[in-house]
N, C-alpha and C positions, 0 to 999 in steps of 0.2 A: 504494500500500500504506500501511497505517497506521503503519508503522515509519519512524523517522528514517533517511534514506539519506545516502550520501556526497555526493550532489548537493545536499543541503540545507545542507551545510557551506560557507558562502560566504567566510568570513574566515579563511583558513588561513595567510596569509603570516606567516612566522616561527614558526609553531606546531609543536610536536613532536607528530606524529600517530602514535600506536601502531596498527599494523595487524596483526591476526591473519590470516595467510595459510595456505593448505594446500600446503606444499611437500614433502609426504610422497611423494616420487617415487623410482622405482627408480634405484639408482646401482651401476655396476659398473666397477671399476678407475678410480674417480674421474670417470667420465663419466655424465651423465644419460641414462637410457633414454627413457622417455616423459615429455615436459615439458609435457603438456597442462594440468596443474594450474597450472603456473607461468605459462603463456601466458594462462590464464583470469584470473589475478590482475593482469595488466598494466594494464588500464583503470583500476582503482582506484588503483594506485600512481602512475600517470601523472597522474591527476586531482589527487592530493595534491601531487606535485612541481611540476606545471605551475601550480599556484595558490600556489606559494611555501612549501608546507609541508615539513617535514623528516620523511621517511618512515622510521619505525623498525619493522622487520618481525620478527614472532615466528612460528615454526613448529615443529612436532615432526617427527621422522623416525624411523620404526620404533619398536621398544620397547627401552628400556635396562634390562637386568636385572643386568649386572655391568660392572665398570670397563672390561674389555676391549672391550665393545660400542661404547665411545665412538669408537674409531679408525675403525670402519667407518660410523658413523652421525653423523659431523660434517657440519654444513651448509656447510663451506668450498667443496666443489665446486658446491653450489647457488648460492652467492654469485657464484662465477666465471661460471656459466652465466647467471645473472640479469643480470649486467653486460653480457653479449653481447646478451641479449634487449632490454635497455633502451638499449643503445648509450651507456652512461655508467658511471662507476665506482660500485661498491657496496662500502661499508665492511663488512668482516666482523669481528665481535667474538667471539673463541673462548671466551667465558664467558657465563653467564646472569645474573650479578649482580656487584656490587662496583665498586671505583674504576675499573678498566679500562673497563668498560661505560659508567659515568657520564661519564668524561672523553671517551670517543669521541663520546657523544651531545652533550656541550657544545661539541665542535669542529665539529659539523655546520653547514653553511651552508644557506640557504633552497634547496629543491629537491634536496637530497642524499638518498641512500638508504643505510640501514644495516640489516644483517641480524644479529640476535642468534643465538648458538649454540642448537642443538637444545634446545627447552624441556624435553624429557624427560630431559635430563641431570640435572634436579632430582629425578627419580624414584629415583635411587640412594639418596637419603637420606630414605626414607619416603614415596615417591610424592607429592611435594609438588605437582607439576604436575597429574598425572592425578587426584589426590585433592582438588584445588582448595584447597590450603593457604591460609588467609586471609591470613597474613603475606606469602606470596609474591605473591599477587594484589595486595595493597596496595602492595608494593614496586614491582612492575612498573608499576602505575598511576602511581606517583609520578614515573616517568621521562618522562611525557608530559602534554600538555594536552588532547588529544582521542583517543578510541578508535574504531577502525573494525574491525568483524568481517567478514572476507571468506572465512572458512573453513567452508563448508557441510559438508565432510567430517567435521568434529568437532563440528558443531552439536548432535548428540545426546548429547554428553558434557559434563559439568560440570567443566571444567578451570580451572586458575588463569589460563591465558592467554586464556580467553574470558570465562567467567562471573565469574571472580575479578577481572580487570581492570575489566570493565564495571561491576561493582557498586561500584567505588571511583572512578568517573569521573562528572562532571556530565553528560556526553553520551557516548552509545555509538551509533554509526550502523552501518547495514548497508552493506557494499561492493557494487559492481555485481554481482559474482557471486552473493553471498548474496541480493541483491534479486531476481535472475533466478530463482534456485531457488525462492524463496518464491512468486514470481509464477506460474511454470508448474506446480510441484507443488501449490501451494495451490489454484489455479484448477481443476486436474484433480480434486482431491478435493472441494473445496467448491462449485464452480460449473461443472461440465463441460458442454461442448456434447454433445448426444446425436445418434446412438448413441455411448455411451462403452464402450470395450472395454479390459479389463485383460488382459495376458498375464503369467502368473506361472510361472516355471520354477525350476529348482534342485533340489537333492538332497532336502531335507526339508520335509515339511508343517509341522513344528514351527517352522521359520524364517519361515513365511509365514502362520501361523494368523491373527494379528492383522490382517494386510493383507487376507486373503480375507474375514474377518468384517466388517471396516470397509467394504470395497468392495462387498459384496453389496447394501448399501442404496443405493449410488451408481451402480454399473455396470449396463449392459444385458446384457453377457456377460463372463464370466471364463474365459479360455482357460488350461488347466492343461497344463504340459509338464515335462520333466525327471524326475528320480528320484522326486519326490513323487507323480507320476502313479500309481505302483503301490501306494501306500497307499490311494488312492482306488479302484483296481481291486479290491484285496482287500476293501474295504468293500462293493463291488458284487457280490462273489462271482466275479469274473473271476480265473482262474488266472494267477499271476505268475511261475511257475518260480523261478529264482534271482534275480529282480530285487530291487532295493533296496526295503525296506519298513520302516516304523516300526510294529511290532506294537502298541505302546502308544498309537498314534494312530488305529487303525482305527475305533474307536467314534466318535471325534471326526470323522473323515472321513465317517462315516455321517450324523452330525448336519448337517454342512455340505452334503452331497448333498441331504438332505431339505429343508433351509432354502433352498437355492439353486434347486431345481427345474430349469427349462430354462436358467437363467442360466449353469450350469457346462458348459463344453465340454471334454471329455476326448479324448485321441487315440483313433483307431479302428483304427490299425495301428501296428506298431513294428518297428524294426530290432533283431534279436536276435542274440546270439552266445554260444558256450559259456563264454567267459571274458572277463575285463576287460582286453583287450589290443587295441591298434589294429589289428594284423594278424590277429586272430582271424577265422575264416570266419563270415560273417554272412548273414542272410536276412530278408525281410520277412514278418511273420505278422499276421493279423487275429485279433481276439478273444483267446482263451486263449493264454498264453505257455507253450510246452512245458516239461516238466521238464528240468532240466539246461541251460536257456537263460536268459539275462538280457537285458532290454531296455536298449539303450544309446542309442537315438535314436527319435524319432517317424518313422513311415513316410510315404510319398508321399501316401496318401489323407488322412492326418491334416493334412499341410501344406495340401492343397487345401481341407479343411474349415476350417482356420484362416483361410486367405485369404478364403474365402466369408464367414466371420464378420466379417472386418475390412474388407471392401471398401467398405461404406457408412459406416464409423466416422468420427465428427467429432473424437473425442478417443481417443487410445490411450496407455496407460502400459504399458511393458514392463520387467520386472525378472526376470532369470534365464534360463539357457539351456534349450533344448528337449531336449538330450541331453548326452552327454559331449563337450562342445565342445573340450576340450583334446586330444582324439584326432581327427585329421583325417578318419578314416573314419566318425566318428559326429558330425560337426559340421554335416552337410548340413541337418538340420531347422532348427537355429538360424540358419544363414546364409540359408536361403530365407525364413524369417520376416522377418529383418532387411532383405533385399532388397525384399520386398513392401512393407514399411513405407515404404521410400523412394519408392514409386510412388503413395502415397496423396496425393490433391490435396485442398485445403481441409480438411485434418485437422491437429489439434495432436498431434504425435507426440513422446512423451517417453520416453527410454531411461535406465535406471539399472542399476547392478550391473556388476561387472567383466567377465563373459563376454558379456553383452548389448552392452556398450559396445565390447568388443574385436571383436565380430562386425560391427557397423556400420562400424567403422573399417577392418577388413579388406576389407569390401565397397566401401569408398569412398563410402558413402551418407550419411556424417555431415552433410554440408552440405544434404542433402534433408530432414533431420529438424528438428523445431522446437527441441528442447532435449535435450542429453545431460548428465545429472546427474553432478556430480563426487563425490557422496557415496553410497556403497553402503548402509552401515548407516543413515546419516542419512535417505536417501531412503525406505528401507523404513519407518522409524519415522514419517516424515512422512505416508506413505501409510496408515499405521495410524490417523492422526488424532491422534497424540501431540503434545504441546507439547514442542518441543526446547529444552533449557536455553540453548543458544547464541543462539537466536532470541529467546527470552523475555527475555534480558538486554539486548537492543537497545532503546534508548529509543523511546517512541512519538513520533510527529510533534508 
């Protein structure tokens, strides 16, 4: 890749290396739920420490709107869990600036790891982190010698802890995780092996308009699933009953259908129910959805159609569920698509988005897929062909 990467940083001994990681993980009763994002950051942290660098980590956690939020959103439990993952001590500093932080950094020995408190604690005083306050970015940059961004999950945001620090450093490199995201998502969009099939699900067409439009020129087929299906149904004159629809996007859906031609693959049957409940009585219907019923998942014929569309694919990008994945009775379509992706040989398979990722993990097929993206919003914007601020701020080789 054309960007400077952490592997290019050869002389790290004794240097203070500022690393933006994405430790925005679920915490309950002081315990980490899903630590995948933390595990994904370990190679970059270890590269720095094993080469004699002092790793100074920055991350946000949740959104800080009021003073009381700080207690639940401190990174202290994250520091404790990171120490277990690294099997070495991690210094936690419960502030984001000032003498306490500066002194803790000065005391670091080569190979040590320090975690700064939640960067969004700075947002209580005028959104200084998420607003990319220039003074804050400059201050954080002054704490280190080198900067490494390994947080793809926030690469679509211009924050003080990514763009702000990078713009005040001589060198800003991509960590291994960021490098991997750029490689797989970038190749999928810019230079995919064909046939290239995109699977786009989720509730709203409006969330995926940019992605659909951008991928129409790149993909051989685009499979549509989830709630946004029924805006396309409405555009085609298919009755949708009480299914989710964006009335103001029907004309846009018509334009997409016209532009896409046979590239667009819509479900041909649906699992419908009279109400939005997991235990609601359901049935499979083809074509029109009856009045009083709502579609909550794709049907078995649609799954077979999707499998047939995918079977010869060489590149697959999947973002978004096929149905109401959080309800077990309407998760089957999503799970079957995820399971089938795990059987594809000689194909580059990339999964992004919370529900899609949850599906492949639930099925235990994660290790059979090429890449699982750590960034929902970031991966979507990347698939739209947008330049992400966090990536743009990384130095060229």
